[in-house]
PDBQT receptor file of N, H, CA, C and O in Angstrom, charges set to zero:
ATOM      1  N   MET A   1     104.732 107.149  90.277  1.00  0.00    +0.000 N 
ATOM      2  CA  MET A   1     103.748 107.946  90.991  1.00  0.00    +0.000 C 
ATOM      3  C   MET A   1     102.596 108.251  90.039  1.00  0.00    +0.000 C 
ATOM      4  O   MET A   1     102.817 108.595  88.878  1.00  0.00    +0.000 OA
ATOM      5  N   SER A   2     101.376 108.125  90.533  1.00  0.00    +0.000 N 
ATOM      6  H   SER A   2     101.196 107.846  91.476  1.00  0.00    +0.000 HD
ATOM      7  CA  SER A   2     100.184 108.395  89.725  1.00  0.00    +0.000 C 
ATOM      8  C   SER A   2      99.330 109.448  90.408  1.00  0.00    +0.000 C 
ATOM      9  O   SER A   2      99.334 109.583  91.632  1.00  0.00    +0.000 OA
ATOM     10  N   THR A   3      98.594 110.196  89.583  1.00  0.00    +0.000 N 
ATOM     11  H   THR A   3      98.591 110.087  88.589  1.00  0.00    +0.000 HD
ATOM     12  CA  THR A   3      97.656 111.184  90.096  1.00  0.00    +0.000 C 
ATOM     13  C   THR A   3      96.296 110.921  89.462  1.00  0.00    +0.000 C 
ATOM     14  O   THR A   3      96.193 110.759  88.247  1.00  0.00    +0.000 OA
ATOM     15  N   VAL A   4      95.246 110.878  90.296  1.00  0.00    +0.000 N 
ATOM     16  H   VAL A   4      95.330 111.010  91.283  1.00  0.00    +0.000 HD
ATOM     17  CA  VAL A   4      93.890 110.714  89.794  1.00  0.00    +0.000 C 
ATOM     18  C   VAL A   4      93.013 111.806  90.390  1.00  0.00    +0.000 C 
ATOM     19  O   VAL A   4      93.256 112.280  91.500  1.00  0.00    +0.000 OA
ATOM     20  N   THR A   5      92.001 112.193  89.644  1.00  0.00    +0.000 N 
ATOM     21  H   THR A   5      91.804 111.808  88.743  1.00  0.00    +0.000 HD
ATOM     22  CA  THR A   5      91.017 113.152  90.143  1.00  0.00    +0.000 C 
ATOM     23  C   THR A   5      89.648 112.524  89.975  1.00  0.00    +0.000 C 
ATOM     24  O   THR A   5      89.262 112.117  88.879  1.00  0.00    +0.000 OA
ATOM     25  N   TYR A   6      88.919 112.452  91.085  1.00  0.00    +0.000 N 
ATOM     26  H   TYR A   6      89.233 112.783  91.975  1.00  0.00    +0.000 HD
ATOM     27  CA  TYR A   6      87.594 111.839  91.080  1.00  0.00    +0.000 C 
ATOM     28  C   TYR A   6      86.527 112.872  91.388  1.00  0.00    +0.000 C 
ATOM     29  O   TYR A   6      86.752 113.804  92.160  1.00  0.00    +0.000 OA
ATOM     30  N   SER A   7      85.363 112.697  90.776  1.00  0.00    +0.000 N 
ATOM     31  H   SER A   7      85.181 111.940  90.148  1.00  0.00    +0.000 HD
ATOM     32  CA  SER A   7      84.188 113.476  91.112  1.00  0.00    +0.000 C 
ATOM     33  C   SER A   7      83.475 112.723  92.236  1.00  0.00    +0.000 C 
ATOM     34  O   SER A   7      83.182 111.535  92.108  1.00  0.00    +0.000 OA
ATOM     35  N   VAL A   8      83.197 113.432  93.346  1.00  0.00    +0.000 N 
ATOM     36  H   VAL A   8      83.435 114.397  93.450  1.00  0.00    +0.000 HD
ATOM     37  CA  VAL A   8      82.560 112.805  94.513  1.00  0.00    +0.000 C 
ATOM     38  C   VAL A   8      81.351 113.665  94.911  1.00  0.00    +0.000 C 
ATOM     39  O   VAL A   8      81.488 114.619  95.677  1.00  0.00    +0.000 OA
ATOM     40  N   PRO A   9      80.170 113.321  94.384  1.00  0.00    +0.000 N 
ATOM     41  CA  PRO A   9      78.965 114.139  94.619  1.00  0.00    +0.000 C 
ATOM     42  C   PRO A   9      78.569 114.315  96.083  1.00  0.00    +0.000 C 
ATOM     43  O   PRO A   9      77.901 115.291  96.421  1.00  0.00    +0.000 OA
ATOM     44  N   ASN A  10      78.968 113.389  96.959  1.00  0.00    +0.000 N 
ATOM     45  H   ASN A  10      79.511 112.596  96.684  1.00  0.00    +0.000 HD
ATOM     46  CA  ASN A  10      78.570 113.457  98.371  1.00  0.00    +0.000 C 
ATOM     47  C   ASN A  10      79.317 114.516  99.182  1.00  0.00    +0.000 C 
ATOM     48  O   ASN A  10      78.970 114.739 100.342  1.00  0.00    +0.000 OA
ATOM     49  N   ILE A  11      80.323 115.173  98.617  1.00  0.00    +0.000 N 
ATOM     50  H   ILE A  11      80.605 114.992  97.675  1.00  0.00    +0.000 HD
ATOM     51  CA  ILE A  11      81.045 116.215  99.372  1.00  0.00    +0.000 C 
ATOM     52  C   ILE A  11      80.128 117.428  99.503  1.00  0.00    +0.000 C 
ATOM     53  O   ILE A  11      79.720 118.019  98.504  1.00  0.00    +0.000 OA
ATOM     54  N   SER A  12      79.804 117.797 100.758  1.00  0.00    +0.000 N 
ATOM     55  H   SER A  12      80.136 117.317 101.571  1.00  0.00    +0.000 HD
ATOM     56  CA  SER A  12      78.895 118.925 100.950  1.00  0.00    +0.000 C 
ATOM     57  C   SER A  12      79.379 119.947 101.980  1.00  0.00    +0.000 C 
ATOM     58  O   SER A  12      78.772 121.007 102.129  1.00  0.00    +0.000 OA
ATOM     59  N   CYS A  13      80.476 119.635 102.696  1.00  0.00    +0.000 N 
ATOM     60  H   CYS A  13      80.969 118.773 102.575  1.00  0.00    +0.000 HD
ATOM     61  CA  CYS A  13      80.928 120.575 103.735  1.00  0.00    +0.000 C 
ATOM     62  C   CYS A  13      82.398 120.328 104.070  1.00  0.00    +0.000 C 
ATOM     63  O   CYS A  13      83.031 119.410 103.548  1.00  0.00    +0.000 OA
ATOM     64  N   GLY A  14      82.917 121.171 104.952  1.00  0.00    +0.000 N 
ATOM     65  H   GLY A  14      82.404 121.917 105.376  1.00  0.00    +0.000 HD
ATOM     66  CA  GLY A  14      84.302 121.037 105.375  1.00  0.00    +0.000 C 
ATOM     67  C   GLY A  14      84.576 119.732 106.098  1.00  0.00    +0.000 C 
ATOM     68  O   GLY A  14      85.673 119.183 105.999  1.00  0.00    +0.000 OA
ATOM     69  N   HIS A  15      83.585 119.230 106.826  1.00  0.00    +0.000 N 
ATOM     70  H   HIS A  15      82.694 119.675 106.907  1.00  0.00    +0.000 HD
ATOM     71  CA  HIS A  15      83.761 117.951 107.523  1.00  0.00    +0.000 C 
ATOM     72  C   HIS A  15      83.967 116.820 106.519  1.00  0.00    +0.000 C 
ATOM     73  O   HIS A  15      84.786 115.929 106.746  1.00  0.00    +0.000 OA
ATOM     74  N   CYS A  16      83.231 116.853 105.416  1.00  0.00    +0.000 N 
ATOM     75  H   CYS A  16      82.566 117.576 105.232  1.00  0.00    +0.000 HD
ATOM     76  CA  CYS A  16      83.399 115.847 104.357  1.00  0.00    +0.000 C 
ATOM     77  C   CYS A  16      84.838 115.875 103.837  1.00  0.00    +0.000 C 
ATOM     78  O   CYS A  16      85.480 114.834 103.694  1.00  0.00    +0.000 OA
ATOM     79  N   VAL A  17      85.329 117.075 103.560  1.00  0.00    +0.000 N 
ATOM     80  H   VAL A  17      84.808 117.921 103.676  1.00  0.00    +0.000 HD
ATOM     81  CA  VAL A  17      86.687 117.257 103.055  1.00  0.00    +0.000 C 
ATOM     82  C   VAL A  17      87.696 116.684 104.044  1.00  0.00    +0.000 C 
ATOM     83  O   VAL A  17      88.605 115.951 103.654  1.00  0.00    +0.000 OA
ATOM     84  N   HIS A  18      87.535 117.018 105.326  1.00  0.00    +0.000 N 
ATOM     85  H   HIS A  18      86.797 117.614 105.643  1.00  0.00    +0.000 HD
ATOM     86  CA  HIS A  18      88.454 116.542 106.362  1.00  0.00    +0.000 C 
ATOM     87  C   HIS A  18      88.427 115.014 106.454  1.00  0.00    +0.000 C 
ATOM     88  O   HIS A  18      89.478 114.378 106.534  1.00  0.00    +0.000 OA
ATOM     89  N   THR A  19      87.237 114.429 106.442  1.00  0.00    +0.000 N 
ATOM     90  H   THR A  19      86.383 114.945 106.376  1.00  0.00    +0.000 HD
ATOM     91  CA  THR A  19      87.105 112.970 106.538  1.00  0.00    +0.000 C 
ATOM     92  C   THR A  19      87.803 112.281 105.370  1.00  0.00    +0.000 C 
ATOM     93  O   THR A  19      88.568 111.339 105.572  1.00  0.00    +0.000 OA
ATOM     94  N   ILE A  20      87.545 112.743 104.164  1.00  0.00    +0.000 N 
ATOM     95  H   ILE A  20      86.923 113.509 104.000  1.00  0.00    +0.000 HD
ATOM     96  CA  ILE A  20      88.161 112.142 102.972  1.00  0.00    +0.000 C 
ATOM     97  C   ILE A  20      89.678 112.260 103.045  1.00  0.00    +0.000 C 
ATOM     98  O   ILE A  20      90.395 111.279 102.850  1.00  0.00    +0.000 OA
ATOM     99  N   GLN A  21      90.165 113.472 103.327  1.00  0.00    +0.000 N 
ATOM    100  H   GLN A  21      89.583 114.269 103.485  1.00  0.00    +0.000 HD
ATOM    101  CA  GLN A  21      91.615 113.691 103.356  1.00  0.00    +0.000 C 
ATOM    102  C   GLN A  21      92.293 112.847 104.428  1.00  0.00    +0.000 C 
ATOM    103  O   GLN A  21      93.376 112.309 104.196  1.00  0.00    +0.000 OA
ATOM    104  N   THR A  22      91.672 112.726 105.595  1.00  0.00    +0.000 N 
ATOM    105  H   THR A  22      90.793 113.163 105.784  1.00  0.00    +0.000 HD
ATOM    106  CA  THR A  22      92.250 111.958 106.698  1.00  0.00    +0.000 C 
ATOM    107  C   THR A  22      92.249 110.461 106.392  1.00  0.00    +0.000 C 
ATOM    108  O   THR A  22      93.273 109.794 106.531  1.00  0.00    +0.000 OA
ATOM    109  N   GLU A  23      91.103 109.942 105.978  1.00  0.00    +0.000 N 
ATOM    110  H   GLU A  23      90.270 110.485 105.865  1.00  0.00    +0.000 HD
ATOM    111  CA  GLU A  23      90.966 108.498 105.738  1.00  0.00    +0.000 C 
ATOM    112  C   GLU A  23      91.814 108.027 104.563  1.00  0.00    +0.000 C 
ATOM    113  O   GLU A  23      92.507 107.015 104.665  1.00  0.00    +0.000 OA
ATOM    114  N   VAL A  24      91.764 108.748 103.454  1.00  0.00    +0.000 N 
ATOM    115  H   VAL A  24      91.200 109.570 103.370  1.00  0.00    +0.000 HD
ATOM    116  CA  VAL A  24      92.502 108.316 102.260  1.00  0.00    +0.000 C 
ATOM    117  C   VAL A  24      94.010 108.464 102.477  1.00  0.00    +0.000 C 
ATOM    118  O   VAL A  24      94.787 107.646 101.985  1.00  0.00    +0.000 OA
ATOM    119  N   ALA A  25      94.431 109.500 103.208  1.00  0.00    +0.000 N 
ATOM    120  H   ALA A  25      93.801 110.165 103.608  1.00  0.00    +0.000 HD
ATOM    121  CA  ALA A  25      95.858 109.687 103.480  1.00  0.00    +0.000 C 
ATOM    122  C   ALA A  25      96.450 108.527 104.276  1.00  0.00    +0.000 C 
ATOM    123  O   ALA A  25      97.650 108.264 104.190  1.00  0.00    +0.000 OA
ATOM    124  N   ASP A  26      95.613 107.832 105.052  1.00  0.00    +0.000 N 
ATOM    125  H   ASP A  26      94.639 108.046 105.122  1.00  0.00    +0.000 HD
ATOM    126  CA  ASP A  26      96.076 106.693 105.852  1.00  0.00    +0.000 C 
ATOM    127  C   ASP A  26      96.314 105.435 105.026  1.00  0.00    +0.000 C 
ATOM    128  O   ASP A  26      96.912 104.479 105.521  1.00  0.00    +0.000 OA
ATOM    129  N   LEU A  27      95.860 105.419 103.786  1.00  0.00    +0.000 N 
ATOM    130  H   LEU A  27      95.374 106.195 103.384  1.00  0.00    +0.000 HD
ATOM    131  CA  LEU A  27      96.048 104.256 102.917  1.00  0.00    +0.000 C 
ATOM    132  C   LEU A  27      97.514 104.187 102.488  1.00  0.00    +0.000 C 
ATOM    133  O   LEU A  27      98.073 105.169 102.002  1.00  0.00    +0.000 OA
ATOM    134  N   ALA A  28      98.124 103.026 102.672  1.00  0.00    +0.000 N 
ATOM    135  H   ALA A  28      97.670 102.228 103.068  1.00  0.00    +0.000 HD
ATOM    136  CA  ALA A  28      99.546 102.852 102.327  1.00  0.00    +0.000 C 
ATOM    137  C   ALA A  28      99.785 103.192 100.857  1.00  0.00    +0.000 C 
ATOM    138  O   ALA A  28      99.083 102.699  99.975  1.00  0.00    +0.000 OA
ATOM    139  N   GLY A  29     100.782 104.039 100.605  1.00  0.00    +0.000 N 
ATOM    140  H   GLY A  29     101.352 104.440 101.322  1.00  0.00    +0.000 HD
ATOM    141  CA  GLY A  29     101.133 104.424  99.241  1.00  0.00    +0.000 C 
ATOM    142  C   GLY A  29     100.559 105.759  98.814  1.00  0.00    +0.000 C 
ATOM    143  O   GLY A  29     100.992 106.321  97.808  1.00  0.00    +0.000 OA
ATOM    144  N   VAL A  30      99.584 106.282  99.561  1.00  0.00    +0.000 N 
ATOM    145  H   VAL A  30      99.232 105.825 100.378  1.00  0.00    +0.000 HD
ATOM    146  CA  VAL A  30      98.988 107.579  99.208  1.00  0.00    +0.000 C 
ATOM    147  C   VAL A  30      99.909 108.694  99.696  1.00  0.00    +0.000 C 
ATOM    148  O   VAL A  30     100.259 108.751 100.874  1.00  0.00    +0.000 OA
ATOM    149  N   LYS A  31     100.293 109.574  98.783  1.00  0.00    +0.000 N 
ATOM    150  H   LYS A  31     100.008 109.527  97.825  1.00  0.00    +0.000 HD
ATOM    151  CA  LYS A  31     101.223 110.663  99.092  1.00  0.00    +0.000 C 
ATOM    152  C   LYS A  31     100.507 111.970  99.424  1.00  0.00    +0.000 C 
ATOM    153  O   LYS A  31     100.950 112.710 100.302  1.00  0.00    +0.000 OA
ATOM    154  N   SER A  32      99.409 112.260  98.734  1.00  0.00    +0.000 N 
ATOM    155  H   SER A  32      99.050 111.659  98.021  1.00  0.00    +0.000 HD
ATOM    156  CA  SER A  32      98.651 113.473  99.055  1.00  0.00    +0.000 C 
ATOM    157  C   SER A  32      97.198 113.321  98.630  1.00  0.00    +0.000 C 
ATOM    158  O   SER A  32      96.874 112.590  97.695  1.00  0.00    +0.000 OA
ATOM    159  N   VAL A  33      96.335 114.033  99.343  1.00  0.00    +0.000 N 
ATOM    160  H   VAL A  33      96.598 114.628 100.103  1.00  0.00    +0.000 HD
ATOM    161  CA  VAL A  33      94.901 114.019  99.059  1.00  0.00    +0.000 C 
ATOM    162  C   VAL A  33      94.407 115.450  99.173  1.00  0.00    +0.000 C 
ATOM    163  O   VAL A  33      94.627 116.109 100.189  1.00  0.00    +0.000 OA
ATOM    164  N   LYS A  34      93.735 115.935  98.121  1.00  0.00    +0.000 N 
ATOM    165  H   LYS A  34      93.557 115.399  97.296  1.00  0.00    +0.000 HD
ATOM    166  CA  LYS A  34      93.156 117.268  98.153  1.00  0.00    +0.000 C 
ATOM    167  C   LYS A  34      91.695 117.142  97.754  1.00  0.00    +0.000 C 
ATOM    168  O   LYS A  34      91.381 116.806  96.612  1.00  0.00    +0.000 OA
ATOM    169  N   ALA A  35      90.806 117.413  98.700  1.00  0.00    +0.000 N 
ATOM    170  H   ALA A  35      91.062 117.685  99.627  1.00  0.00    +0.000 HD
ATOM    171  CA  ALA A  35      89.374 117.396  98.412  1.00  0.00    +0.000 C 
ATOM    172  C   ALA A  35      88.871 118.835  98.381  1.00  0.00    +0.000 C 
ATOM    173  O   ALA A  35      89.355 119.682  99.132  1.00  0.00    +0.000 OA
ATOM    174  N   ASP A  36      87.896 119.112  97.511  1.00  0.00    +0.000 N 
ATOM    175  H   ASP A  36      87.503 118.424  96.902  1.00  0.00    +0.000 HD
ATOM    176  CA  ASP A  36      87.381 120.471  97.356  1.00  0.00    +0.000 C 
ATOM    177  C   ASP A  36      85.857 120.451  97.412  1.00  0.00    +0.000 C 
ATOM    178  O   ASP A  36      85.205 119.814  96.585  1.00  0.00    +0.000 OA
ATOM    179  N   VAL A  37      85.293 121.155  98.399  1.00  0.00    +0.000 N 
ATOM    180  H   VAL A  37      85.823 121.673  99.071  1.00  0.00    +0.000 HD
ATOM    181  CA  VAL A  37      83.841 121.168  98.569  1.00  0.00    +0.000 C 
ATOM    182  C   VAL A  37      83.146 121.918  97.435  1.00  0.00    +0.000 C 
ATOM    183  O   VAL A  37      82.010 121.588  97.095  1.00  0.00    +0.000 OA
ATOM    184  N   THR A  38      83.793 122.907  96.849  1.00  0.00    +0.000 N 
ATOM    185  H   THR A  38      84.716 123.175  97.126  1.00  0.00    +0.000 HD
ATOM    186  CA  THR A  38      83.191 123.701  95.780  1.00  0.00    +0.000 C 
ATOM    187  C   THR A  38      83.045 122.912  94.488  1.00  0.00    +0.000 C 
ATOM    188  O   THR A  38      81.984 122.923  93.865  1.00  0.00    +0.000 OA
ATOM    189  N   THR A  39      84.111 122.227  94.087  1.00  0.00    +0.000 N 
ATOM    190  H   THR A  39      84.973 122.218  94.593  1.00  0.00    +0.000 HD
ATOM    191  CA  THR A  39      84.079 121.471  92.830  1.00  0.00    +0.000 C 
ATOM    192  C   THR A  39      83.608 120.032  93.021  1.00  0.00    +0.000 C 
ATOM    193  O   THR A  39      83.292 119.343  92.052  1.00  0.00    +0.000 OA
ATOM    194  N   LYS A  40      83.561 119.574  94.299  1.00  0.00    +0.000 N 
ATOM    195  H   LYS A  40      83.818 120.134  95.087  1.00  0.00    +0.000 HD
ATOM    196  CA  LYS A  40      83.209 118.186  94.632  1.00  0.00    +0.000 C 
ATOM    197  C   LYS A  40      84.165 117.196  93.962  1.00  0.00    +0.000 C 
ATOM    198  O   LYS A  40      83.769 116.123  93.507  1.00  0.00    +0.000 OA
ATOM    199  N   LYS A  41      85.444 117.600  93.920  1.00  0.00    +0.000 N 
ATOM    200  H   LYS A  41      85.765 118.472  94.289  1.00  0.00    +0.000 HD
ATOM    201  CA  LYS A  41      86.476 116.753  93.332  1.00  0.00    +0.000 C 
ATOM    202  C   LYS A  41      87.536 116.420  94.372  1.00  0.00    +0.000 C 
ATOM    203  O   LYS A  41      87.776 117.180  95.310  1.00  0.00    +0.000 OA
ATOM    204  N   VAL A  42      88.167 115.251  94.178  1.00  0.00    +0.000 N 
ATOM    205  H   VAL A  42      87.971 114.634  93.416  1.00  0.00    +0.000 HD
ATOM    206  CA  VAL A  42      89.240 114.802  95.057  1.00  0.00    +0.000 C 
ATOM    207  C   VAL A  42      90.417 114.417  94.178  1.00  0.00    +0.000 C 
ATOM    208  O   VAL A  42      90.287 113.583  93.283  1.00  0.00    +0.000 OA
ATOM    209  N   GLU A  43      91.580 115.037  94.441  1.00  0.00    +0.000 N 
ATOM    210  H   GLU A  43      91.685 115.715  95.169  1.00  0.00    +0.000 HD
ATOM    211  CA  GLU A  43      92.809 114.706  93.714  1.00  0.00    +0.000 C 
ATOM    212  C   GLU A  43      93.704 113.909  94.659  1.00  0.00    +0.000 C 
ATOM    213  O   GLU A  43      93.980 114.322  95.785  1.00  0.00    +0.000 OA
ATOM    214  N   ILE A  44      94.149 112.754  94.163  1.00  0.00    +0.000 N 
ATOM    215  H   ILE A  44      93.924 112.418  93.248  1.00  0.00    +0.000 HD
ATOM    216  CA  ILE A  44      94.967 111.864  94.986  1.00  0.00    +0.000 C 
ATOM    217  C   ILE A  44      96.244 111.511  94.232  1.00  0.00    +0.000 C 
ATOM    218  O   ILE A  44      96.200 111.087  93.077  1.00  0.00    +0.000 OA
ATOM    219  N   VAL A  45      97.385 111.693  94.902  1.00  0.00    +0.000 N 
ATOM    220  H   VAL A  45      97.421 112.037  95.840  1.00  0.00    +0.000 HD
ATOM    221  CA  VAL A  45      98.685 111.294  94.365  1.00  0.00    +0.000 C 
ATOM    222  C   VAL A  45      99.099 110.046  95.135  1.00  0.00    +0.000 C 
ATOM    223  O   VAL A  45      99.129 110.045  96.366  1.00  0.00    +0.000 OA
ATOM    224  N   PHE A  46      99.420 108.973  94.389  1.00  0.00    +0.000 N 
ATOM    225  H   PHE A  46      99.395 108.974  93.389  1.00  0.00    +0.000 HD
ATOM    226  CA  PHE A  46      99.733 107.710  95.054  1.00  0.00    +0.000 C 
ATOM    227  C   PHE A  46     100.730 106.878  94.276  1.00  0.00    +0.000 C 
ATOM    228  O   PHE A  46     101.001 107.132  93.103  1.00  0.00    +0.000 OA
ATOM    229  N   GLU A  47     101.273 105.871  94.962  1.00  0.00    +0.000 N 
ATOM    230  H   GLU A  47     101.052 105.665  95.915  1.00  0.00    +0.000 HD
ATOM    231  CA  GLU A  47     102.139 104.880  94.345  1.00  0.00    +0.000 C 
ATOM    232  C   GLU A  47     101.821 103.541  94.990  1.00  0.00    +0.000 C 
ATOM    233  O   GLU A  47     101.029 103.482  95.931  1.00  0.00    +0.000 OA
ATOM    234  N   MET A  48     102.424 102.472  94.501  1.00  0.00    +0.000 N 
ATOM    235  H   MET A  48     103.067 102.520  93.738  1.00  0.00    +0.000 HD
ATOM    236  CA  MET A  48     102.181 101.155  95.087  1.00  0.00    +0.000 C 
ATOM    237  C   MET A  48     102.565 101.189  96.561  1.00  0.00    +0.000 C 
ATOM    238  O   MET A  48     103.530 101.873  96.905  1.00  0.00    +0.000 OA
ATOM    239  N   PRO A  49     101.869 100.494  97.443  1.00  0.00    +0.000 N 
ATOM    240  CA  PRO A  49     100.852  99.477  97.177  1.00  0.00    +0.000 C 
ATOM    241  C   PRO A  49      99.442 100.010  96.933  1.00  0.00    +0.000 C 
ATOM    242  O   PRO A  49      98.533  99.212  96.706  1.00  0.00    +0.000 OA
ATOM    243  N   ALA A  50      99.224 101.314  96.970  1.00  0.00    +0.000 N 
ATOM    244  H   ALA A  50      99.962 101.963  97.154  1.00  0.00    +0.000 HD
ATOM    245  CA  ALA A  50      97.890 101.854  96.681  1.00  0.00    +0.000 C 
ATOM    246  C   ALA A  50      97.559 101.658  95.210  1.00  0.00    +0.000 C 
ATOM    247  O   ALA A  50      98.431 101.746  94.347  1.00  0.00    +0.000 OA
ATOM    248  N   THR A  51      96.290 101.392  94.939  1.00  0.00    +0.000 N 
ATOM    249  H   THR A  51      95.582 101.320  95.640  1.00  0.00    +0.000 HD
ATOM    250  CA  THR A  51      95.794 101.258  93.560  1.00  0.00    +0.000 C 
ATOM    251  C   THR A  51      94.478 102.025  93.463  1.00  0.00    +0.000 C 
ATOM    252  O   THR A  51      93.868 102.355  94.480  1.00  0.00    +0.000 OA
ATOM    253  N   GLU A  52      94.049 102.306  92.240  1.00  0.00    +0.000 N 
ATOM    254  H   GLU A  52      94.545 102.038  91.413  1.00  0.00    +0.000 HD
ATOM    255  CA  GLU A  52      92.762 102.977  92.065  1.00  0.00    +0.000 C 
ATOM    256  C   GLU A  52      91.636 102.143  92.664  1.00  0.00    +0.000 C 
ATOM    257  O   GLU A  52      90.694 102.686  93.242  1.00  0.00    +0.000 OA
ATOM    258  N   GLU A  53      91.734 100.826  92.524  1.00  0.00    +0.000 N 
ATOM    259  H   GLU A  53      92.498 100.385  92.054  1.00  0.00    +0.000 HD
ATOM    260  CA  GLU A  53      90.703  99.939  93.062  1.00  0.00    +0.000 C 
ATOM    261  C   GLU A  53      90.619 100.074  94.585  1.00  0.00    +0.000 C 
ATOM    262  O   GLU A  53      89.526 100.167  95.144  1.00  0.00    +0.000 OA
ATOM    263  N   LYS A  54      91.780 100.085  95.253  1.00  0.00    +0.000 N 
ATOM    264  H   LYS A  54      92.668 100.009  94.799  1.00  0.00    +0.000 HD
ATOM    265  CA  LYS A  54      91.798 100.215  96.715  1.00  0.00    +0.000 C 
ATOM    266  C   LYS A  54      91.261 101.578  97.144  1.00  0.00    +0.000 C 
ATOM    267  O   LYS A  54      90.516 101.678  98.118  1.00  0.00    +0.000 OA
ATOM    268  N   ILE A  55      91.641 102.625  96.416  1.00  0.00    +0.000 N 
ATOM    269  H   ILE A  55      92.247 102.544  95.625  1.00  0.00    +0.000 HD
ATOM    270  CA  ILE A  55      91.181 103.973  96.747  1.00  0.00    +0.000 C 
ATOM    271  C   ILE A  55      89.665 104.065  96.581  1.00  0.00    +0.000 C 
ATOM    272  O   ILE A  55      88.976 104.581  97.461  1.00  0.00    +0.000 OA
ATOM    273  N   LYS A  56      89.143 103.568  95.460  1.00  0.00    +0.000 N 
ATOM    274  H   LYS A  56      89.702 103.149  94.745  1.00  0.00    +0.000 HD
ATOM    275  CA  LYS A  56      87.694 103.615  95.225  1.00  0.00    +0.000 C 
ATOM    276  C   LYS A  56      86.939 102.797  96.264  1.00  0.00    +0.000 C 
ATOM    277  O   LYS A  56      85.870 103.206  96.716  1.00  0.00    +0.000 OA
ATOM    278  N   ALA A  57      87.484 101.646  96.647  1.00  0.00    +0.000 N 
ATOM    279  H   ALA A  57      88.353 101.314  96.280  1.00  0.00    +0.000 HD
ATOM    280  CA  ALA A  57      86.842 100.807  97.666  1.00  0.00    +0.000 C 
ATOM    281  C   ALA A  57      86.790 101.541  98.999  1.00  0.00    +0.000 C 
ATOM    282  O   ALA A  57      85.770 101.507  99.686  1.00  0.00    +0.000 OA
ATOM    283  N   LEU A  58      87.884 102.204  99.370  1.00  0.00    +0.000 N 
ATOM    284  H   LEU A  58      88.713 102.231  98.812  1.00  0.00    +0.000 HD
ATOM    285  CA  LEU A  58      87.922 102.962 100.622  1.00  0.00    +0.000 C 
ATOM    286  C   LEU A  58      86.942 104.128 100.580  1.00  0.00    +0.000 C 
ATOM    287  O   LEU A  58      86.241 104.381 101.560  1.00  0.00    +0.000 OA
ATOM    288  N   MET A  59      86.884 104.832  99.470  1.00  0.00    +0.000 N 
ATOM    289  H   MET A  59      87.453 104.627  98.674  1.00  0.00    +0.000 HD
ATOM    290  CA  MET A  59      85.961 105.961  99.335  1.00  0.00    +0.000 C 
ATOM    291  C   MET A  59      84.514 105.493  99.528  1.00  0.00    +0.000 C 
ATOM    292  O   MET A  59      83.730 106.167 100.195  1.00  0.00    +0.000 OA
ATOM    293  N   ALA A  60      84.161 104.349  98.951  1.00  0.00    +0.000 N 
ATOM    294  H   ALA A  60      84.798 103.801  98.409  1.00  0.00    +0.000 HD
ATOM    295  CA  ALA A  60      82.811 103.807  99.112  1.00  0.00    +0.000 C 
ATOM    296  C   ALA A  60      82.569 103.398 100.568  1.00  0.00    +0.000 C 
ATOM    297  O   ALA A  60      81.482 103.603 101.108  1.00  0.00    +0.000 OA
ATOM    298  N   GLU A  61      83.597 102.817 101.191  1.00  0.00    +0.000 N 
ATOM    299  H   GLU A  61      84.480 102.650 100.752  1.00  0.00    +0.000 HD
ATOM    300  CA  GLU A  61      83.488 102.358 102.575  1.00  0.00    +0.000 C 
ATOM    301  C   GLU A  61      83.209 103.510 103.546  1.00  0.00    +0.000 C 
ATOM    302  O   GLU A  61      82.478 103.338 104.521  1.00  0.00    +0.000 OA
ATOM    303  N   ILE A  62      83.789 104.674 103.280  1.00  0.00    +0.000 N 
ATOM    304  H   ILE A  62      84.383 104.813 102.487  1.00  0.00    +0.000 HD
ATOM    305  CA  ILE A  62      83.580 105.827 104.161  1.00  0.00    +0.000 C 
ATOM    306  C   ILE A  62      82.404 106.713 103.699  1.00  0.00    +0.000 C 
ATOM    307  O   ILE A  62      82.251 107.845 104.156  1.00  0.00    +0.000 OA
ATOM    308  N   ASN A  63      81.587 106.178 102.792  1.00  0.00    +0.000 N 
ATOM    309  H   ASN A  63      81.712 105.258 102.421  1.00  0.00    +0.000 HD
ATOM    310  CA  ASN A  63      80.357 106.834 102.303  1.00  0.00    +0.000 C 
ATOM    311  C   ASN A  63      80.591 108.037 101.404  1.00  0.00    +0.000 C 
ATOM    312  O   ASN A  63      79.774 108.957 101.361  1.00  0.00    +0.000 OA
ATOM    313  N   TYR A  64      81.705 108.028 100.691  1.00  0.00    +0.000 N 
ATOM    314  H   TYR A  64      82.368 107.281 100.727  1.00  0.00    +0.000 HD
ATOM    315  CA  TYR A  64      81.966 109.049  99.668  1.00  0.00    +0.000 C 
ATOM    316  C   TYR A  64      82.334 108.349  98.367  1.00  0.00    +0.000 C 
ATOM    317  O   TYR A  64      83.460 108.473  97.887  1.00  0.00    +0.000 OA
ATOM    318  N   PRO A  65      81.372 107.607  97.792  1.00  0.00    +0.000 N 
ATOM    319  CA  PRO A  65      81.694 106.860  96.569  1.00  0.00    +0.000 C 
ATOM    320  C   PRO A  65      82.038 107.788  95.405  1.00  0.00    +0.000 C 
ATOM    321  O   PRO A  65      81.498 108.886  95.275  1.00  0.00    +0.000 OA
ATOM    322  N   VAL A  66      82.939 107.316  94.580  1.00  0.00    +0.000 N 
ATOM    323  H   VAL A  66      83.378 106.424  94.686  1.00  0.00    +0.000 HD
ATOM    324  CA  VAL A  66      83.365 108.044  93.385  1.00  0.00    +0.000 C 
ATOM    325  C   VAL A  66      82.268 107.934  92.341  1.00  0.00    +0.000 C 
ATOM    326  O   VAL A  66      81.698 106.860  92.149  1.00  0.00    +0.000 OA
ATOM    327  N   ALA A  67      81.965 109.050  91.657  1.00  0.00    +0.000 N 
ATOM    328  H   ALA A  67      82.428 109.922  91.813  1.00  0.00    +0.000 HD
ATOM    329  CA  ALA A  67      80.933 109.041  90.613  1.00  0.00    +0.000 C 
ATOM    330  C   ALA A  67      81.414 108.209  89.426  1.00  0.00    +0.000 C 
ATOM    331  O   ALA A  67      82.602 108.185  89.103  1.00  0.00    +0.000 OA
ATOM    332  N   ALA A  68      80.470 107.535  88.792  1.00  0.00    +0.000 N 
ATOM    333  H   ALA A  68      79.505 107.555  89.055  1.00  0.00    +0.000 HD
ATOM    334  CA  ALA A  68      80.811 106.677  87.643  1.00  0.00    +0.000 C 
ATOM    335  C   ALA A  68      81.209 107.502  86.444  1.00  0.00    +0.000 C 
ATOM    336  O   ALA A  68      81.526 106.948  85.391  1.00  0.00    +0.000 OA
TER     337      ALA A  68
């Protein structure tokens, strides 16, 4: 099991948080997703078949790209 925390500058409201949590949670292997509008951070706990690459690709696809 792995845990990553990403900075996501596009988080600006509760709807953003809900969208991220809902979409990322649907990715196979993702165990939990916690997005925070105040810190603009997203913590994701996952295992295979999910990978950081797949998570980052999904985040970009839903218009919440991870900061470099």
